[in-house]
C-alpha positions in Angstrom: 18.4 55.1 -37.0 17.5 55.1 -40.6 14.1 55.9 -42.0 11.9 56.3 -38.9 8.7 58.1 -39.9 7.5 60.6 -37.4 3.8 61.2 -37.0 2.2 62.1 -40.2 -1.3 62.4 -38.8 -1.7 65.7 -36.9 -4.8 66.8 -35.3 -6.0 69.8 -37.1 -5.1 73.1 -35.5 -6.4 75.0 -38.3 -8.8 77.6 -37.0 -12.4 76.8 -37.3 -14.9 79.5 -38.1 -16.7 80.6 -34.9 -20.4 81.2 -35.2 -21.9 83.9 -33.0 -25.5 83.7 -34.2 -28.0 83.1 -31.5 -31.6 83.0 -32.6 -34.1 85.0 -30.5 -35.8 83.0 -27.8 -38.9 85.2 -28.0 -42.1 83.7 -29.2 -45.7 84.7 -29.4 -47.8 85.2 -26.3 -49.6 81.9 -26.5 -46.7 79.6 -27.2 -44.8 79.8 -23.9 -47.2 77.9 -21.8 -44.5 76.6 -19.4 -41.2 78.5 -19.3 -39.5 75.5 -17.6 -40.6 73.1 -20.3 -37.8 72.3 -22.8 -38.3 73.4 -26.4 -38.3 70.1 -28.3 -39.0 69.8 -32.0 -42.5 68.5 -31.3 -43.2 71.4 -29.0 -42.1 73.9 -31.6 -44.2 72.1 -34.3 -47.2 72.4 -32.1 -46.5 76.1 -31.4 -46.2 76.8 -35.1 -49.6 75.3 -35.7 -51.0 77.8 -33.2 -49.0 80.7 -34.5 -47.9 80.1 -38.0 -46.8 83.7 -38.5 -44.3 83.8 -35.6 -40.9 84.1 -37.2 -39.1 83.4 -33.9 -40.7 79.9 -33.8 -39.3 79.1 -37.3 -35.9 80.4 -36.2 -36.1 78.2 -33.1 -37.0 75.2 -35.2 -34.1 76.0 -37.6 -31.7 75.7 -34.7 -33.2 72.4 -33.5 -33.2 71.0 -37.0 -29.5 72.0 -37.5 -28.7 70.3 -34.2 -30.2 67.1 -35.7 -28.2 67.6 -39.0 -31.4 68.2 -40.9 -29.7 70.9 -43.0 -32.4 71.2 -45.6 -35.2 71.6 -43.0 -33.1 74.2 -41.1 -32.5 76.2 -44.3 -36.2 76.2 -45.1 -37.0 77.3 -41.6 -34.5 80.2 -41.7 -36.0 81.3 -45.1 -39.5 81.1 -43.6 -38.4 83.2 -40.6 -37.0 85.8 -42.9 -40.1 85.8 -45.1 -42.2 86.6 -42.0 -39.7 89.1 -40.5 -37.0 90.3 -42.8 -35.9 93.0 -40.4 -34.4 90.7 -37.7 -30.7 90.5 -38.4 -30.2 87.3 -36.5 -32.4 85.4 -38.9 -30.0 86.5 -41.7 -27.0 85.5 -39.6 -28.5 82.1 -39.1 -29.1 81.5 -42.8 -25.7 83.0 -43.6 -24.0 80.6 -41.2 -25.8 77.7 -42.9 -24.7 78.8 -46.4 -21.1 79.3 -45.0 -21.1 75.8 -43.6 -22.0 74.5 -47.1 -19.2 76.6 -48.6 -21.8 78.7 -50.5 -19.8 81.9 -50.0 -21.9 84.0 -52.4 -25.2 83.5 -50.6 -23.4 83.7 -47.2 -22.0 87.1 -48.1 -25.5 88.2 -49.2 -27.0 87.3 -45.8 -24.2 88.6 -43.7 -24.3 91.9 -45.5 -28.0 92.2 -44.9 -27.5 91.4 -41.3 -24.7 94.1 -41.0 -27.0 96.7 -42.7 -29.8 95.8 -40.3 -27.7 96.0 -37.2 -25.2 98.8 -37.7 -24.3 98.8 -34.0 -23.6 95.0 -33.9 -20.2 93.4 -34.3 -21.5 89.9 -35.2 -22.1 90.3 -38.9 -18.9 92.3 -39.4 -16.9 89.5 -37.8 -18.6 86.9 -40.1 -17.9 89.0 -43.2 -14.3 89.3 -42.0 -14.0 85.5 -41.8 -15.5 85.2 -45.3 -13.1 87.7 -46.7 -10.2 85.7 -45.1 -11.3 82.6 -47.0 -11.3 84.7 -50.1 -7.8 85.9 -49.2 -9.1 89.5 -49.3 -7.0 90.6 -46.3 -7.7 94.4 -46.8 -11.5 94.1 -46.7 -11.3 91.5 -43.9 -9.3 93.9 -41.8 -11.7 96.7 -42.6 -14.6 94.7 -41.3 -12.7 93.9 -38.1 -11.7 97.5 -37.5 -15.3 98.6 -38.0 -16.4 96.1 -35.4 -13.7 97.2 -33.0 -14.9 100.8 -33.3 -18.2 99.5 -32.0 -16.6 97.5 -29.2 -12.9 98.1 -28.7 -12.7 95.5 -25.9 -13.9 92.7 -28.1 -11.4 89.9 -27.8 -12.7 88.1 -30.9 -11.9 91.2 -33.0 -8.2 91.1 -32.0 -8.1 87.4 -32.6 -9.3 87.9 -36.1 -6.8 90.7 -36.6 -4.1 88.2 -35.6 -5.5 85.7 -38.0 -5.5 88.2 -40.8 -1.9 89.2 -40.1 -0.9 85.6 -39.9 -2.5 84.8 -43.2 -0.8 87.8 -44.7 2.6 86.6 -43.5 3.2 89.2 -40.8 4.1 87.1 -37.8 5.1 90.0 -35.5 1.7 91.8 -35.9 -0.1 88.5 -35.6 1.6 87.7 -32.3 0.8 91.3 -31.1 -2.9 90.9 -32.0 -3.2 87.5 -30.4 -1.7 88.8 -27.2 -4.1 91.6 -27.1 -6.9 89.1 -27.6 -5.9 87.1 -24.5 -5.5 90.3 -22.5 -9.2 91.1 -23.3 -10.2 87.4 -22.7 -7.8 85.3 -20.8 -9.8 82.2 -21.6 -9.7 82.6 -25.4 -8.4 79.1 -26.3 -7.9 79.7 -30.0 -5.6 82.6 -29.4 -3.4 80.5 -27.1 -3.2 77.8 -29.8 -2.2 80.4 -32.4 0.5 81.9 -30.1 1.8 78.4 -29.2 2.2 77.6 -32.9 3.8 80.9 -33.9 6.3 80.8 -31.1 7.1 77.2 -31.8 7.7 78.1 -35.4 10.3 80.6 -34.2 11.9 78.1 -31.8 10.9 80.5 -29.0 10.7 78.9 -25.6 7.6 81.0 -24.9 5.7 78.3 -26.9 5.8 76.2 -23.7 3.9 78.8 -21.8 1.1 78.8 -24.4 1.0 75.1 -24.8 0.7 74.7 -21.0 -2.1 77.4 -21.0 -4.0 75.4 -23.6 -4.0 72.3 -21.4 -4.8 74.4 -18.3 -7.8 75.9 -20.1 -9.0 72.5 -21.5 -7.4 69.7 -19.5 -9.4 67.1 -21.3 -9.0 68.4 -24.8 -7.4 65.8 -27.1 -6.4 68.7 -29.4 -4.6 70.6 -26.6 -2.9 67.5 -25.2 -1.8 66.3 -28.6 -0.4 69.8 -29.5 1.6 70.0 -26.3 2.7 66.3 -26.5 4.0 66.7 -30.1 5.9 69.9 -29.1 7.4 68.1 -26.1 8.3 65.1 -28.3 10.1 67.3 -30.7 12.0 69.3 -28.0 13.4 66.5 -25.8 10.7 66.3 -23.1 9.7 62.7 -23.6 8.1 62.4 -20.1 5.6 65.2 -20.8 4.8 63.8 -24.3 4.3 60.3 -23.0 2.0 61.5 -20.2 0.0 63.6 -22.6 -0.4 60.7 -25.1 -1.3 58.3 -22.2 -4.1 60.7 -21.2 -5.3 60.9 -24.8 -5.6 57.1 -24.8 -7.9 57.4 -21.8 -10.0 60.2 -23.2 -10.2 58.9 -26.8 -9.4 55.2 -26.8 -9.7 54.8 -30.5 -7.2 57.6 -31.3 -4.4 56.0 -33.3 -2.0 58.9 -33.2 -1.4 58.7 -29.4 -0.3 55.1 -29.9 1.8 55.9 -32.9 3.6 58.8 -31.3 4.3 56.8 -28.1 5.8 54.1 -30.3 7.8 56.7 -32.2 9.4 58.0 -28.9 10.2 54.4 -27.8 11.7 53.6 -31.2 13.6 56.8 -32.0 14.5 58.2 -28.6 14.8 55.2 -26.4 15.6 52.1 -28.6 12.8 50.2 -26.8 11.9 48.1 -29.8 9.4 45.7 -28.2 7.6 48.5 -26.4 7.5 50.5 -29.6 6.1 47.5 -31.5 3.2 47.2 -29.1 2.4 50.8 -29.6 2.5 50.7 -33.4 0.3 47.5 -33.2 -2.2 49.5 -31.1 -2.2 52.3 -33.7 -2.8 49.7 -36.5 -5.6 48.1 -34.6 -7.3 51.5 -34.4 -6.6 52.4 -38.0 -5.8 49.4 -40.2 -4.8 51.7 -43.1 -2.1 53.4 -41.1 0.8 52.8 -43.5 3.4 54.7 -41.4 2.6 52.5 -38.4 3.2 49.4 -40.4 6.5 50.8 -41.6 7.7 51.8 -38.2 6.6 48.4 -36.8 8.6 46.8 -39.6 11.6 48.9 -38.4 11.4 47.4 -34.9 11.6 44.0 -36.5 14.5 45.1 -38.7 16.5 46.5 -35.8 16.0 43.2 -34.0 17.0 41.1 -37.0 13.6 39.6 -37.6 13.7 40.3 -41.3 10.8 38.2 -42.5 8.4 40.1 -40.2 10.0 43.4 -41.2 9.5 42.6 -44.9 5.9 41.7 -44.3 5.1 45.0 -42.6 7.0 47.0 -45.3 5.0 45.3 -48.0 1.7 46.2 -46.2 2.8 49.8 -45.9 3.7 49.9 -49.5 0.4 48.4 -50.6 -1.5 50.9 -48.5 0.5 53.8 -49.8 2.3 53.0 -53.2 4.1 56.3 -53.3 5.5 55.9 -49.8 9.3 55.6 -50.4 10.4 54.5 -47.0 9.1 50.9 -47.1 10.5 50.5 -50.6 13.9 51.5 -49.3 13.3 49.2 -46.4 12.8 46.3 -48.7 16.0 47.2 -50.5 17.9 47.2 -47.2 16.5 43.7 -46.4 17.6 42.4 -49.8 21.1 43.7 -49.2 21.1 41.8 -45.9 20.4 38.6 -47.8 16.7 38.3 -47.4 14.9 37.2 -50.5 12.2 39.8 -51.0 9.3 38.6 -53.0 7.7 41.1 -55.4 
């Protein structure tokens, strides 16, 4: 079949930065009046009125504010906690994480470095500095931070995961695979390492990829990301039944996810010549994402293959309007003209 467009919207499997910071739960002696009572924002505010010099209370409120997406308030609270107690490395980690999330790498580095210097026997700040160096593509210093952390805790799975990430970014697939495998030996539940191994083995056309994709779903059976990753791999390697089952489950878990509908339609169209069934799936994708140009184009193909040229032309035009540099619908309109359809500009 000519011109079928395979899924162009992939769930991100890029590796997100993992934050290890956990603010101290300690407070002053008069603030924990009931240990079973939850720490709400109102409760922390009241406690701060009683003990305005308790840095841990400001740290606690920073975390609560961040959970409410009150970034500016969280930043002010972290700064206040540090002003009251600049020796607690976790306060610096918290503020550094906030800077990192805002892509302020200069200030993030300052805070992570302070945290590292305050807690020489802790791995947390070193791992965060390693991630920061990775973003700066400073692989040498990123690896140095990880190795320093592993000297402190040689069993730390996250350290080996980061080594794998560094090797992968540096282009050394073999060392990356070795490090990721060590990571899951240290922590058999380290989801991110299984994802990396699945992707790397898939890139090498190594059947071991199946093992890792299956492990992803075993670890997180309701993860849309894991199901989509395995489904797409299955779709591309002749295992339509697995792909269709994974996409069907995604539709249940995330009913508004257009890619599960699109990829199901793609399988029906490209692999099984089930044009009507494919069209229903592409329509489902369009209903969930009205700007999905590829779905309009592939739905147009189902009409073209069935000889319903006016409907095909309509979908091709919409696809082209949504994405003017999308060549496939333009070629589709040319094909329809050659078949005798008058295609309006």
